[in-house]
VEXBA-549917 format. One line per field, with one value per residue (C-alpha): residue number from 1; residue in three letters; x, z, y. Coordinates in steps of 0.1 Angstrom, whole numbers. Each point is the difference from the previous one (the first is absolute). Example, Ala and Ser with C-alpha at 12.3 -4.5 7.8 and 13.67 -1.06 7.14 Angstrom:
REM residues 2
n: c(1:2) .
res: c(Ala:Ser) .
c1: c(123:14) .
c3: c(78:-7) .
c2: c(-45:34) .
//
This chain:
REM residues 429
n: c(1:2:3:4:5:6:7:8:9:10:11:12:13:14:15:16:17:18:19:20:21:22:23:24:25:26:27:28:29:30:31:32:33:34:35:36:37:38:39:40:41:42:43:44:45:46:47:48:49:50:51:52:53:54:55:56:57:58:59:60:61:62:63:64:65:66:67:68:69:70:71:72:73:74:75:76:77:78:79:80:81:82:83:84:85:86:87:88:89:90:91:92:93:94:95:96:97:98:99:100:101:102:103:104:105:106:107:108:109:110:111:112:113:114:115:116:117:118:119:120:121:122:123:124:125:126:127:128:129:130:131:132:133:134:135:136:137:138:139:140:141:142:143:144:145:146:147:148:149:150:151:152:153:154:155:156:157:158:159:160:161:162:163:164:165:166:167:168:169:170:171:172:173:174:175:176:177:178:179:180:181:182:183:184:185:186:187:188:189:190:191:192:193:194:195:196:197:198:199:200:201:202:203:204:205:206:207:208:209:210:211:212:213:214:215:216:217:218:219:220:221:222:223:224:225:226:227:228:229:230:231:232:233:234:235:236:237:238:239:240:241:242:243:244:245:246:247:248:249:250:251:252:253:254:255:256:257:258:259:260:261:262:263:264:265:266:267:268:269:270:271:272:273:274:275:276:277:278:279:280:281:282:283:284:285:286:287:288:289:290:291:292:293:294:295:296:297:298:299:300:301:302:303:304:305:306:307:308:309:310:311:312:313:314:315:316:317:318:319:320:321:322:323:324:325:326:327:328:329:330:331:332:333:334:335:336:337:338:339:340:341:342:343:344:345:346:347:348:349:350:351:352:353:354:355:356:357:358:359:360:361:362:363:364:365:366:367:368:369:370:371:372:373:374:375:376:377:378:379:380:381:382:383:384:385:386:387:388:389:390:391:392:393:394:395:396:397:398:399:400:401:402:403:404:405:406:407:408:409:410:411:412:413:414:415:416:417:418:419:420:421:422:423:424:425:426:427:428:429) .
res: c(Met:Leu:Lys:Lys:Asp:Met:Ile:Leu:Leu:Ile:Gly:Leu:Leu:Val:Cys:Val:Lys:Thr:Cys:Tyr:Ser:Leu:Asp:Asn:Gly:Leu:Ala:Leu:Thr:Pro:Pro:Met:Gly:Trp:Met:His:Trp:Gln:Arg:Tyr:Arg:Cys:Ile:Val:Asp:Cys:Lys:Glu:Tyr:Pro:Asp:Asp:Cys:Val:Ser:Glu:Gln:Leu:Phe:Lys:Lys:Ala:Ala:Asp:Leu:Ile:Val:Ser:Glu:Gly:Tyr:Asp:Gln:Leu:Gly:Tyr:Glu:Tyr:Ile:Ile:Val:Asp:Asp:Cys:Trp:Leu:Asn:Lys:Thr:Arg:Asp:Glu:Asn:Gly:Arg:Leu:Gln:Pro:Asp:Lys:Asp:Arg:Phe:Pro:Ser:Gly:Met:Lys:Ala:Leu:Ala:Asp:Tyr:Ile:His:Gly:Lys:Gly:Leu:Lys:Phe:Gly:Leu:Tyr:Glu:Asp:Phe:Gly:Thr:Lys:Thr:Cys:Ala:Gly:Tyr:Pro:Gly:Val:Leu:Gly:His:Leu:Glu:Gln:Asp:Ala:Gln:Gln:Phe:Ala:Asp:Trp:Asp:Val:Asp:Tyr:Val:Lys:Leu:Asp:Gly:Cys:Tyr:Ser:Asn:Ile:Thr:Glu:Met:Tyr:Asp:Gly:Tyr:Thr:Gln:Phe:Gly:Lys:Tyr:Leu:Asn:Glu:Thr:Gly:Arg:Pro:Met:Val:Tyr:Ser:Cys:Ser:Trp:Pro:Ala:Tyr:Thr:Glu:Pro:Leu:Gly:Ile:Pro:Gly:Asp:Tyr:Glu:Thr:Leu:Ser:Glu:Tyr:Cys:Asn:Leu:Trp:Arg:Asn:Trp:Asp:Asp:Ile:Asp:Asp:Asn:Trp:Ala:Asn:Val:Ser:Arg:Ile:Ile:Asp:Phe:Phe:Ala:Glu:Asn:Gln:Asp:Arg:Phe:Ile:Pro:Tyr:Ala:Gly:Pro:Gly:His:Trp:Asn:Asp:Pro:Asp:Met:Leu:Ile:Ile:Gly:Asn:Phe:Gly:Leu:Ser:Asp:Asp:Gln:Ser:Glu:Leu:Gln:Met:Ala:Ile:Trp:Ala:Ile:Met:Ala:Ala:Pro:Leu:Ile:Met:Ser:Asn:Asn:Leu:Ala:Thr:Val:Lys:Pro:Gln:His:Lys:Ala:Ile:Leu:Gln:Asn:Lys:Asp:Val:Ile:Ala:Val:Asn:Gln:Asp:Ala:Leu:Gly:Ile:Gln:Gly:Arg:Leu:Val:Phe:Lys:Lys:Asn:Lys:Leu:Glu:Ile:Trp:Thr:Arg:Pro:Ile:Leu:Pro:Ile:Val:Asn:Asn:His:Thr:Ser:Tyr:Ala:Ile:Ala:Phe:Ile:Ser:Gln:Arg:Phe:Asp:Gly:Arg:Pro:Tyr:His:Leu:Asn:Thr:Thr:Leu:Gln:Glu:Ile:Gly:Leu:Asn:Asn:Pro:Asn:Gly:Tyr:Thr:Phe:Lys:Asp:Leu:Tyr:Asn:Pro:Asp:Lys:Tyr:Asp:Ser:Ser:Glu:Val:Tyr:Lys:Ala:Ile:Lys:Val:Thr:Leu:Phe:Pro:Thr:Ala:Val:Val:Phe:Ile:Lys:Ala:Thr:Pro:Val:Asp:Asn:Glu:Gln:Val:Pro:Asn:Glu:Lys:Leu:Ile:Glu:Val:Lys:His:Ile:Phe) .
c1: c(-611:19:33:-18:-14:29:16:-30:5:38:-11:-27:22:29:-27:-14:36:5:-32:5:29:-5:-43:0:-3:19:30:-8:19:29:-13:-1:0:17:24:16:35:27:-15:-9:17:-5:-6:-19:2:-29:9:29:-10:-37:-3:25:-9:-14:-34:-38:1:28:-19:-35:20:16:-35:-13:24:2:-36:2:28:-16:24:-26:-19:32:3:19:-22:18:10:27:9:35:21:-1:-40:-2:2:32:-23:-26:-34:-9:-15:33:-18:20:-6:9:16:-28:18:5:-32:-26:-30:13:10:-38:-13:35:-13:-33:12:23:-28:-22:23:-9:36:15:17:36:18:35:14:32:7:20:-2:2:-1:29:-8:-4:-39:-19:8:-27:20:-23:-30:-5:-32:-11:14:-13:-34:7:9:-33:-21:16:-10:36:0:43:23:36:19:40:24:19:11:-7:18:4:-3:-37:-11:-16:-22:-7:-11:-19:-19:-11:-11:-22:-13:-6:-21:-15:-15:-23:9:18:35:34:29:29:30:36:17:21:17:13:15:11:27:13:3:-28:-19:-41:-23:-20:-23:-12:-2:-20:-27:-2:6:-15:35:33:28:31:30:9:-20:-2:19:-3:25:10:28:-25:-24:27:10:-37:-4:34:-7:-35:21:24:-27:-23:-3:-5:-29:-22:-14:-15:-20:-33:-37:-4:35:28:39:7:25:-13:-13:-4:23:-9:-13:27:32:24:-9:3:-28:22:0:-34:-12:24:-12:-36:9:21:-27:-26:21:7:-40:13:-28:1:-2:12:17:0:-17:-29:-6:31:9:10:-23:25:6:-39:-1:22:-20:-31:12:-32:21:29:-24:-18:33:1:-33:-1:-27:26:21:30:35:21:42:31:7:32:24:34:23:-32:-23:-28:-33:-27:-31:-32:-27:-38:-33:-11:7:0:7:9:28:0:5:28:11:36:22:34:20:33:16:33:11:27:-25:-6:-27:5:-16:-17:-7:-20:-25:-27:4:37:-22:-27:-27:-7:-35:12:-23:16:-11:-13:15:-10:23:-16:16:-3:-29:3:37:-10:-21:-12:-20:28:16:36:20:32:4:30:-2:19:7:12:13:-19:-33:-26:-19:-27:-19:-31:3:-32:3:-20:-26:5:27:8:36:20:19:35:14:12:-25:19:-14:21:-4:-14:19) .
c3: c(108:30:-19:-26:24:14:-35:-5:33:-4:-33:15:28:-31:-18:32:6:-42:-4:33:-13:-38:5:-35:6:-33:-15:29:-32:-21:-27:-36:-32:-23:0:-30:14:-3:-36:-15:19:-8:-36:-9:-37:-10:-40:0:23:-6:21:28:10:37:-12:7:-27:12:33:-17:-23:34:17:-31:0:37:-5:-39:14:31:24:18:11:18:25:-25:9:-2:-33:16:-16:11:-9:-28:-1:11:-16:7:20:24:-13:12:29:10:-8:-17:-35:-25:-36:-19:-33:16:21:-17:15:37:29:11:-37:1:39:-13:-28:19:28:-33:-6:35:12:23:-9:15:-5:13:18:16:36:-13:-20:-32:-8:-12:-36:6:5:29:32:30:23:12:-15:20:11:-34:-17:21:-7:-37:-1:16:-26:-26:16:4:19:4:6:-3:17:-12:17:-25:7:37:33:18:32:-9:-13:32:6:-43:-2:30:-4:-37:13:23:-28:-20:26:8:-36:8:-32:9:-20:5:10:-13:15:-15:35:6:-36:7:32:1:-26:21:27:21:9:-7:23:-5:30:-10:-32:3:22:-31:-30:-18:-16:-4:-23:21:-26:-37:-29:-19:-35:-26:7:21:18:14:10:15:22:11:11:20:16:13:13:17:17:6:37:1:-32:9:34:-14:-32:3:-11:-10:1:-23:-7:-37:-20:-33:-30:-19:-34:-13:-36:-8:-15:32:14:-13:2:31:15:-5:20:28:6:-2:27:23:-3:9:30:12:2:-24:-24:-37:-19:-37:-22:-35:-33:5:-37:-6:29:-10:8:26:16:2:14:28:6:3:19:22:28:-1:4:30:17:-4:9:30:30:27:-16:16:-21:-4:4:-15:28:-23:-15:-12:-37:-16:10:20:14:12:19:7:20:-16:9:1:38:7:35:11:-31:-28:-33:-18:-33:-6:-26:-9:-19:-20:-3:-20:-29:-9:-22:17:23:37:22:36:25:32:26:2:39:-8:-16:27:-13:34:-8:12:-25:-30:-28:-35:-30:-29:-21:-10:-36:-12:19:-16:5:26:24:21:23:18:31:5:28:-21:-38:-26:-24:-33:-7:-34:1:7:3:27:12:18:23:24:30:15:33:4:26:9:15:-32:-1:-27:-25:13:-35:-18:-24:-28:-18:-36:-16:-32:-28) .
c2: c(-717:17:2:18:29:3:9:23:16:6:17:19:17:7:17:18:16:6:15:20:16:1:6:-20:-37:-5:-23:-29:-24:16:22:-11:15:22:31:14:15:-27:-10:35:25:32:2:32:0:-13:8:-20:-30:2:-38:9:35:7:9:-9:-26:-19:-7:-4:-29:-12:-1:-20:-24:-7:-10:-18:-21:-9:15:17:-36:-7:32:25:30:30:23:26:30:11:29:22:5:35:31:20:27:2:16:35:-12:-23:-32:-30:-2:-26:4:13:-15:-35:0:18:-16:6:-18:-9:-15:-20:-14:-5:-20:-22:-3:-8:-34:-9:10:27:35:7:33:13:31:10:15:29:26:-17:-37:-24:18:34:4:16:-17:2:23:26:-15:-30:2:15:-26:-29:14:2:-38:-5:23:-24:-29:-14:-34:-2:28:-6:30:2:21:21:38:-5:2:-33:17:8:-32:-14:30:2:-35:-6:37:-11:-32:17:25:-28:-19:33:2:-32:-20:-33:5:-25:23:-12:17:5:19:-34:-1:31:-6:-33:1:27:-24:18:-27:7:3:-33:4:32:-12:-29:22:30:-20:-30:-8:15:1:-16:12:7:0:-33:-2:-31:-16:-36:20:26:-24:-20:27:9:-38:4:30:-13:-28:19:23:-24:-3:39:-4:-29:14:27:-17:-15:6:37:6:-15:2:10:-11:13:-8:-32:1:-33:3:26:-3:-6:-37:-33:-23:-16:33:11:-30:10:36:-10:-28:25:28:-27:-11:36:10:27:19:-13:25:-6:28:-19:2:-19:-2:-20:-23:-32:-28:-15:34:2:-35:12:34:-21:-32:-4:-18:22:30:-20:2:34:11:-23:9:-5:28:-10:10:-26:-4:-12:-30:-17:17:-16:9:15:-24:11:-15:24:-10:15:-11:0:-21:-24:-7:-38:-12:35:-3:26:-9:12:17:-8:15:-19:25:2:36:-15:2:-25:-19:-31:-18:0:-25:12:-29:10:-14:19:2:18:28:3:-24:-21:-14:-37:-22:19:19:-6:22:20:16:32:3:-33:-14:-34:-8:-25:-19:26:-24:-16:12:10:18:6:17:-1:29:1:39:18:33:29:-25:-10:-30:10:-23:1:-23:-12:-16:-32:-10:-34:-23:-19:-3:25:-13:5:-3:38:12:12:30:11:28:1:19) .
//
């Protein structure tokens, strides 16, 4: 009981700092939901592309499918409108207005529809003179636009950074966050500030970001191909010592959207993206056509064990602990805690393309798992693969190209002698 109380106390202390800074107490675990951008971009021709254009019908359909396909029961709750929803000009009073042809009912009505499904409503803007697609930005209207979002019952605000001055971002992003708080409506605040500085070699100010933003994009947009996903994974690994200290309940690093269910990833690569996003405590924001997601991809997106890793209450971002010849081991401390030892999620991944399997052999102590009584294992993608009741200290994994084996290791609370032999986990293909 004492250990549980300590965990709760730590969480409360983190929340006190977060709530004091952000004044919203939100995103205590990484946000989950659906956003249109990667899959639908800025398609605005509804005559030529009636099912794909950025319109109120697209978001109503997404909300319907989040519920009918059971995603909401697993924590996917935000329906987020990205760029291209706006009219090209503000109204006569300087207020933002949606495109009247594509959003004829208005944004408050769309929010009401989404809320009526038991979901939450997210909306995009840009700290600049224009959004990335050329629509009105918030610059010069920060306080007015923050209040407009509150009036529309927005629950999540993504603020991009096109057409802005990098030197003004510190004051601009923090000021807009204060204006959001002053509205009195709790709104998750997603900042894009470091996505514009990091590619220029200017490190993000993550201390400030963690005080004023619930999450922040660290780097460039994700694209629907494995090479891009791999580069994002490498970028986060190379910079993990800078990023990890600032992740935790209420404030998260964001490697961008889940593209599982689109066109660019194989089944194995889809499992790998989901696993690493879970290890990194990343927001799980899908961008896909929910109506056409294949059953195997839906199973990955709805894997309860992997989602539980992502949503773990300790809120500790995991890290790369081993890399050789594009074979990697990532670990993340998670609950439960046994004998003062955390459990761990362990992702064994291959980023190789040479068409052959490779073996990774390791003792758990070598990768930071130090419970002297050993651990029980569960393969999170293949839970019936082997006997998870045996206790082990070592593991042998067979990996195929651009694939993952994802394990949960739970410490044993007794003095039985662990099995000294290797447990062998083979990738299923």
